[in-house]
C-alpha positions in Angstrom: -42.0 123.0 -7.6 -41.6 121.2 -4.1 -44.9 120.8 -2.4 -45.3 121.6 1.6 -44.1 118.6 3.2 -40.8 119.2 1.3 -40.6 122.3 3.1 -41.5 121.1 6.4 -38.6 118.4 5.7 -36.0 121.6 4.9 -37.7 123.0 8.3 -36.8 119.7 10.3 -33.3 119.4 9.2 -32.2 123.1 9.2 -33.4 123.0 13.3 -31.3 119.2 13.7 -28.6 120.3 12.1 -28.8 123.8 12.6 -30.3 125.4 15.5 -27.8 127.1 18.5 -24.8 127.1 15.7 -23.6 130.2 15.3 -23.4 130.2 11.3 -21.2 132.0 8.8 -22.9 133.1 6.1 -22.3 134.3 2.7 -23.2 134.4 -1.3 -20.8 133.1 -3.4 -22.7 134.1 -6.1 -23.0 137.6 -4.9 -26.7 138.4 -5.8 -27.3 137.8 -1.8 -23.9 139.9 -0.5 -26.2 142.6 1.4 -28.4 139.9 2.8 -25.6 137.6 4.1 -23.9 140.6 5.4 -27.0 141.0 7.8 -26.9 137.5 8.8 -23.4 136.3 9.1 -22.0 135.8 12.9 -25.4 135.2 14.2 -27.3 132.2 15.7 -30.0 130.2 14.4 -32.6 130.2 16.8 -35.6 128.0 14.4 -36.5 127.0 11.5 -40.5 127.1 10.4 -42.1 126.1 7.4 -45.6 127.5 6.1 -46.9 126.1 3.5 -44.1 126.4 0.8 -42.3 129.3 2.4 -39.0 128.2 4.9 -38.2 131.2 7.6 -35.2 130.9 9.2 -35.2 132.6 12.4 -31.6 134.2 13.6 -30.8 135.9 17.2 -30.6 139.0 15.8 -34.3 139.2 15.0 -33.1 138.7 11.5 -35.5 135.9 9.2 -34.3 134.7 6.1 -37.4 134.0 3.8 -36.6 131.5 1.3 -39.6 130.2 -1.4 -37.7 127.3 -3.6 -40.0 127.9 -6.4 -39.7 125.9 -9.4 -36.1 125.5 -9.7 -34.9 126.1 -6.3 -33.1 123.8 -4.1 -30.9 123.2 -0.7 -27.6 121.0 -0.8 -26.1 120.2 2.9 -23.2 118.4 3.6 -20.7 118.0 6.9 -19.3 116.0 9.4 -20.1 112.7 11.3 -22.4 114.6 13.6 -23.8 116.1 10.3 -27.2 114.0 9.5 -30.1 114.2 7.2 -30.8 114.6 3.3 -28.3 116.0 1.3 -30.6 117.6 -0.9 -34.0 118.7 -0.7 -35.6 120.5 -3.6 -35.7 121.1 -7.2 -35.2 119.0 -9.7 -38.2 116.7 -9.3 -39.3 114.1 -10.7 -42.6 111.8 -10.5 -42.6 110.3 -6.7 -40.3 113.4 -5.5 -36.7 111.7 -4.1 -34.3 113.4 -2.8 -31.2 112.5 -3.8 -27.6 112.1 -2.6 -24.7 114.6 -3.0 -21.7 113.6 -4.1 -19.4 116.0 -2.4 -20.1 116.6 1.6 -16.8 117.9 2.2 -15.1 114.6 3.4 -11.6 113.9 1.9 -11.2 111.0 0.7 -9.5 110.1 3.9 -13.0 110.3 5.4 -11.7 113.7 7.3 -14.3 116.3 7.4 -12.3 119.7 6.0 -14.7 122.0 5.6 -17.6 122.7 3.0 -16.6 122.2 -1.0 -16.0 125.0 -3.5 -19.4 126.3 -4.1 -20.5 124.5 -7.7 -23.0 127.0 -9.7 -24.7 129.9 -8.8 -25.2 129.7 -5.1 -27.3 132.3 -3.9 -26.8 131.6 -0.2 -24.1 129.4 1.9 -24.8 128.6 5.7 -21.6 127.2 7.3 -21.6 125.9 10.8 -18.9 123.9 12.7 -19.5 120.8 11.6 -21.5 121.4 8.3 -23.0 123.7 6.0 -25.8 124.5 3.6 -25.8 126.2 -0.1 -29.2 127.5 -1.9 -29.3 127.8 -5.3 -32.1 128.8 -7.8 -34.7 130.3 -5.4 -37.7 132.2 -6.3 -37.4 134.2 -3.1 -35.2 134.5 -0.9 -34.4 137.9 1.7 -33.7 139.1 5.0 -37.0 140.3 7.0 -37.7 140.9 10.6 -40.2 138.6 13.0 -42.8 141.3 12.0 -42.3 141.2 8.8 -42.2 137.4 8.9 -45.9 137.6 10.9 -47.2 139.7 8.3 -46.4 137.5 5.4 -47.4 134.2 7.1 -50.7 136.1 8.1 -51.6 136.4 3.9 -51.3 132.7 3.6 -54.2 129.7 4.4 -53.7 127.3 7.3 -50.8 124.5 6.6 -52.5 121.2 7.0 -48.5 119.8 8.3 -48.8 122.8 11.1 -50.1 121.2 14.6 -53.2 122.5 15.6 -53.9 124.0 12.1 -57.6 125.1 11.6 -59.2 123.4 8.8 -62.3 124.7 9.4 -61.0 127.8 7.8 -59.6 125.7 4.5 -63.5 124.3 4.4 -65.0 128.0 5.0 -62.8 129.3 2.1 -63.7 126.4 -0.3 -67.0 126.1 -0.1 -67.9 130.4 -0.1 -66.5 130.5 -3.4 -67.5 129.9 -7.0 -63.8 129.3 -8.0 -63.5 126.1 -9.2 -62.1 123.7 -6.2 -58.9 122.8 -8.1 -58.1 126.4 -8.8 -58.2 126.9 -4.9 -56.2 124.1 -4.0 -53.4 126.1 -5.8 -54.1 129.1 -3.8 -51.7 129.5 -1.0 -54.1 131.8 0.6 -56.6 129.2 0.9 -54.7 126.4 1.8 -50.7 126.6 2.6 -48.5 123.8 0.8 -50.5 122.0 -1.5 -49.1 121.6 -5.2 -50.0 120.4 -8.3 -49.5 116.8 -7.5 -51.4 116.6 -3.8 -54.1 118.8 -5.5 -54.9 116.3 -8.5 -54.6 113.0 -6.0 -56.7 114.4 -3.1 -59.9 115.2 -5.6 -59.6 111.8 -6.8 -59.6 110.2 -3.6 -62.4 112.6 -2.8 -63.9 111.4 -6.3 -64.3 115.2 -6.7 -64.1 116.9 -10.4 -61.6 119.8 -10.3 -64.0 121.8 -12.3 -66.8 121.8 -9.7 -67.4 125.2 -8.1 -66.5 125.6 -4.4 -70.0 126.2 -3.8 -71.2 123.3 -4.8 -68.7 121.0 -2.5 -70.4 120.0 0.3 -69.0 120.6 3.7 -68.3 116.9 4.4 -66.3 116.8 1.0 -64.3 119.8 1.9 -63.4 118.1 5.1 -62.8 114.9 3.4 -60.1 117.2 1.3 -58.7 118.3 4.3 -58.2 115.4 6.0 -57.1 113.5 2.9 -54.1 116.4 2.3 -53.1 116.3 5.9 -52.4 112.5 6.0 -50.4 112.4 3.0 -48.8 115.3 3.0 -47.5 113.7 6.8 -46.8 110.5 4.9 -44.8 112.8 2.7 -42.8 114.1 5.4 -41.9 110.9 6.5 -41.2 109.0 3.2 -39.6 112.1 1.7 -41.4 111.8 -1.9 -45.3 111.3 -2.7 -46.8 108.4 -2.6 -50.3 108.1 -2.7 -51.7 104.9 -4.1 -52.1 102.0 -1.7 -50.2 98.1 -1.8 -53.8 97.3 -3.5 -53.7 100.3 -6.2 -50.3 99.3 -7.6 -51.0 95.6 -7.9 -47.9 94.5 -6.5 -45.7 97.0 -8.0 -43.2 98.8 -6.4 -44.2 102.1 -4.9 -41.8 104.2 -7.1 -43.2 102.6 -10.4 -47.1 103.4 -9.4 -46.9 106.1 -7.3 -49.9 108.4 -8.4 -53.7 107.7 -9.5 -53.9 110.5 -11.6 -51.2 112.6 -11.8 -49.4 112.9 -15.0 -51.4 109.8 -16.7 -52.8 111.3 -19.0 -54.5 108.5 -21.3 -53.4 105.9 -18.7 -56.2 103.4 -17.4 -57.3 104.8 -13.8 -56.5 102.5 -11.5 -59.9 102.0 -9.7 -62.3 102.0 -13.0 -60.1 101.2 -16.4 -61.1 105.3 -17.7 -58.5 106.6 -19.5 -56.9 109.7 -17.5 -57.9 113.0 -18.9 -55.9 116.4 -18.7 -56.8 120.0 -19.2 -55.0 123.2 -18.3 -56.1 124.8 -15.4 -54.8 128.1 -13.8 -51.7 127.8 -15.8 -51.0 124.2 -15.0 -52.1 120.9 -16.1 -55.0 119.5 -13.7 -55.5 115.3 -14.1 -58.7 113.3 -13.1 -60.8 110.3 -14.0 -63.9 111.7 -15.5 -65.8 108.7 -14.2 -64.6 108.4 -10.9 -64.8 112.2 -10.7 -68.3 112.9 -12.5 -69.4 116.1 -12.5 
């Protein structure tokens, strides 16, 4: 599932290439025809990411709320003025790189001729005078009002990537609960945007066992989790992928060949102490940790 940094990259891209543009909105697949009709012809005012949810705000007091989930992805294309990644979302690999699109609507002669024919089950297509965006496979895709957007966001925890986000709320929630910290980090009501990769890597960097109850996490440790999450997710927005290791930890290897400390490294030696990395199921997802660096 794309984590919060990818959704923030999406919001930036939509703002860059579509804000202020009148959009033709359709549902080639047909499943979102009614919702598309409510947005068709409206102008996109802004795009906002809160955790793993994207809110596209239009000038008719309608908001397109999208949660990509495990399989959702946006693809983009357009003319020479249309800049940005050509694909953001699933499928993801370790390192979470963004892949280029084979068809951006440009003819063999280099002239933009409008969006290509839809490929696969395109739930929503947005088209401006200069480019297009296709959405496939989202977990959630709905048209809501501005008030409903506020209500949806109120259910989410603080987002480490939003300017001025209050990390003290996160600290208070984590340290006041008996729930294991590894479970809490995946709860979007505690902190919005963290997924399985960031959970594993931040807890390793802080030396905290994922099974430790929240009440046994010191306040300074919870502050450290928040600070590392902000730093790593900001790096993810800049890089377009999750890289948590330092050059020293990679020991001369390129970023892509050694991006993580513990995530999906079951049985491999810890990059710090050499102990074999462990994995177990936690809240229906695999969690990874070093039993020595992250002892009880």
